[in-house]
C-alpha positions in Angstrom: 0.0 0.0 0.0 1.3 3.4 -0.9 0.9 6.3 1.6 0.5 9.8 0.3 1.5 13.0 2.1 -0.7 16.1 2.5 0.2 17.3 -1.0 -0.7 14.0 -2.6 2.8 12.9 -3.2 3.6 9.1 -2.8 5.8 8.4 0.2 8.8 6.2 -0.5 8.5 2.9 1.3 10.1 2.9 4.7 11.3 -0.7 4.5 11.3 -1.5 0.7 14.0 -3.3 -1.2 16.5 -1.3 -3.2 14.3 -1.1 -6.3 11.2 -0.1 -4.5 13.1 2.5 -2.5 14.8 4.0 -5.6 11.6 4.2 -7.6 9.7 5.5 -4.6 12.1 8.4 -4.1 12.1 9.2 -7.9 8.3 9.2 -7.9 8.3 11.4 -4.8 10.6 13.9 -6.5 8.5 13.8 -9.7 5.4 14.5 -7.7 7.1 17.4 -6.0 7.8 19.0 -9.3 4.2 18.4 -10.4 3.0 20.1 -7.2 5.2 23.1 -7.6 4.1 23.6 -11.2 0.4 22.8 -10.7 -2.3 25.4 -11.5 0.0 28.0 -13.0 -0.8 29.9 -16.1 1.7 30.8 -18.8 2.9 33.9 -16.8 3.5 31.8 -13.7 5.4 29.2 -15.6 7.6 32.0 -17.2 8.3 33.9 -13.9 12.0 34.3 -12.9 13.7 35.2 -9.6 16.5 37.8 -9.4 19.2 37.5 -12.0 18.4 33.9 -13.0 16.6 33.1 -16.2 15.3 29.8 -14.8 11.5 29.3 -15.0 9.1 26.5 -13.8 8.1 26.0 -17.5 11.8 25.6 -18.4 12.2 23.2 -15.6 9.3 21.0 -16.9 10.8 21.0 -20.3 14.3 20.4 -19.1 13.2 17.5 -16.9 11.2 16.0 -19.8 14.5 16.1 -21.8 16.4 14.6 -18.9 13.9 11.7 -18.6 14.0 11.0 -22.3 17.8 11.4 -22.6 18.6 9.0 -19.7 15.9 6.4 -20.1 15.5 6.3 -23.9 18.8 7.4 -25.3 21.3 6.3 -22.7 19.6 3.3 -21.1 18.1 1.8 -24.3 20.3 3.3 -27.0 17.4 4.8 -28.8 17.6 7.9 -31.1 16.3 11.2 -29.7 12.6 11.6 -29.9 10.6 14.7 -31.0 11.0 17.5 -30.1 14.6 16.8 -29.0 15.6 15.2 -32.4 15.5 18.5 -34.4 17.4 20.7 -32.0 20.9 22.0 -32.8 22.3 21.4 -29.3 25.7 22.9 -30.3 24.1 26.2 -31.2 21.7 26.3 -28.2 22.8 23.8 -25.5 20.0 25.2 -23.2 17.3 24.9 -25.8 15.0 23.0 -23.4 15.2 25.9 -21.0 15.1 28.7 -23.6 12.3 27.4 -25.8 9.8 26.7 -22.9 8.4 30.3 -23.0 7.0 29.5 -26.5 5.0 26.6 -25.2 1.6 26.6 -23.4 1.2 25.3 -19.9 -0.8 22.4 -21.4 2.0 21.5 -23.8 4.7 21.7 -21.1 2.8 19.5 -18.7 1.9 17.0 -21.4 5.5 16.8 -22.6 6.8 16.2 -19.1 4.0 13.7 -18.2 4.6 11.8 -21.5 8.3 11.6 -20.8 7.8 10.3 -17.2 5.3 7.6 -18.5 7.8 6.5 -21.1 10.7 6.5 -18.6 8.6 4.3 -16.2 8.0 1.8 -19.0 11.7 1.8 -20.1 13.0 1.4 -16.6 10.6 -1.5 -16.0 11.9 -3.1 -19.2 15.5 -2.6 -18.1 14.8 -4.0 -14.6 13.3 -7.2 -16.3 16.4 -7.3 -18.5 19.2 -7.4 -15.9 18.0 -5.4 -12.8 19.8 -2.5 -11.4 23.2 -3.7 -12.6 22.0 -3.6 -16.3 24.4 -1.3 -18.1 23.2 1.5 -20.4 23.4 0.8 -24.1 25.2 4.1 -24.7 28.7 4.5 -23.3 31.0 7.3 -22.4 34.0 7.9 -24.8 36.2 5.6 -22.7 33.7 2.7 -23.2 32.3 2.7 -19.7 28.5 2.5 -19.3 26.5 3.7 -16.3 24.2 1.1 -14.7 20.5 1.4 -14.3 21.2 2.0 -10.6 23.5 5.0 -11.5 20.9 6.4 -13.8 18.1 6.2 -11.2 20.3 7.9 -8.6 21.2 10.5 -11.2 17.5 11.2 -12.0 16.7 11.5 -8.2 19.6 14.0 -7.8 18.5 16.0 -10.9 14.9 16.3 -9.6 16.0 17.1 -6.0 18.3 19.9 -7.2 15.7 21.4 -9.4 12.9 21.0 -6.9 14.9 23.3 -4.6 14.9 25.9 -7.4 11.1 25.2 -7.9 10.5 26.1 -4.3 11.9 29.6 -4.8 10.3 30.1 -8.1 6.8 29.0 -7.0 7.0 31.2 -3.8 7.9 34.2 -6.0 4.8 33.6 -8.2 2.0 33.3 -5.7 3.5 32.7 -2.2 3.0 28.9 -2.2 5.5 27.4 0.2 6.2 23.9 1.5 9.1 21.5 1.5 
């Protein structure tokens, strides 16, 4: 049975095995981002704080890219999917962040939700094909490949870091606070 906190986020299991714990914390971090971005209009998703150009909309698009890049491209060796496949990343390495202002809130949420759903499926496939030790299909230039365990920890770290930014951004938009 999954317990949910007062914001509707699934609590990671207190005594789960390694897979359940990793996936539990990843889903908790994903739910935190969803909570911080919920109910905002285009202006809210485009709001910035101080000198930073970071926005909640950019964060949704960036984390959709991160999900796709690590789970589709790295873990399974697949080609980049739309919209990532037509981007000139050398010209604009922050395209995911920069282009979000052109998207509607509905497009941003759908892009992120689709990426999360695809990642869940691809992670389940990798777990069935070698477990947490399963190496990614893509490798670093020296031939080493991160394991699925490494990729899951990296996704948790990526979400946790950006959820800290999301706290500040959301509070600046409408005063919403909470862990």
